[in-house]
N, C-alpha and C positions, 0 to 999 in steps of 0.2 A: 363472901368470898375469904378464903384463907390467906394468910402471909404468904404462904409458897406458892399459892396460884398469882398473887400480885407479885410476887419477885418474877415468877416465870414470864407472866404477861408482861411486866416491865423490861424484861430482858429479851423475850421473844419477839415484841413486836418492833422495837428498835433494829433487832438484827434482821428480822424480816424485811423491813423498809430499806435497810443498809443492803441487803441482799438483791432486793427488786431494783434499787437504785443501780447498783454496779451492773445488774443483768440490763438494763435499760441503757446505761453508758455504753456496755460492750455492743449492744444491739445496734444502737445508732452508730458507733464507730465502725462496725462491720458493713452496715448499709452504705455509709459514706464511701467507704473504701470501694465496696462492689460499684456504686455508682460511678465512681471517677475511673474504675477500670474499664466500666461499660462505655463511658463518654470516650475514654482515649480509644478503645476497640472500635466504636462507631465512627470516629473522627477517622482512624486510619482505613477502615472500609471505604468511607466516602472518598478519601484521597485516592484509594486504589481505583475506585470506580472512575473518579474525573480524570485520573490519568493514564488508565490503560484504554485501550481501544475493546470495544464490545464486539462479540462476535458477529452480530449483524453489520456493524460499521466495517468490520474487516472484509465480510463477504460483500459488502456493496463496493469497498473500494477495488478488490480482486475483478468484480464483474466490470466496474468502469475501466479497469487495465485491459482487461480481455477485449472490450470493445474499441479501445483504442488501438490495441495491436491488430485487431482484424481491420480496421479503417485504414491504418498504415499499410497493411498486406496488400489490401485491395488498391489503394492508390499507388503502391510501388509496381504492383502487378499492370495496372492500367498504364503507367508510365514505361515499363519495360516492352508492354505489347507495342505501345506507340513507337519506341526506338526500334523494336524489330520490324516493323512494317516500314519505317523509314528506311532503314538498312537495305531490306528487300528491293524497294523502290529505287534507292540509289545504285544498288548492284544490277538491276534490271537496265537502268539508263545506262550506266558504265558498260555494261556488256554489248548493248546494242551500239554505242558509240565506237567501242573496240572492233566489232564486227563491221562496222562501217569503213574504218580507217584499215581494217584488214583487207577488206574487199577492194578498196582503192589502192592499195600498194600492191596486191597481187594481180591487177589488171595490167595486161602486157601494155607497155608503153611504145608508142612508134619510134623508131630509131632515127635520129637525125643524123645527116653527115657530118662528120668531123671537120670537113673543109668548110662546110658553110659558116660554122662559127668563126673560123678565122678569118674568112674574108671581111666579116663585118668589122 
């Protein structure tokens, strides 16, 4: 091996090793940077998943609210029907009583003599 070749290999090997070491350092730095960014992104996504309502949970909530509203509507309708029936019964009874009073008032009363009251 000639002196030129020894000089070249003496310079090339350390230069190559320096270049390879620099590449390795940059590679590991980039990998760590990407991993930290990925970890932050995954943490953010997990936070969004935990904090936000999913579509199925929202649909279940809406369905539950609709069932509650239907139940309230049917209970209100039953109460309204009961009040309406009670009002009809009361009106019927009241009409009957008023008819009785009107019948009693409209009957001709026997006339009493005014002097008979004064003698007592």
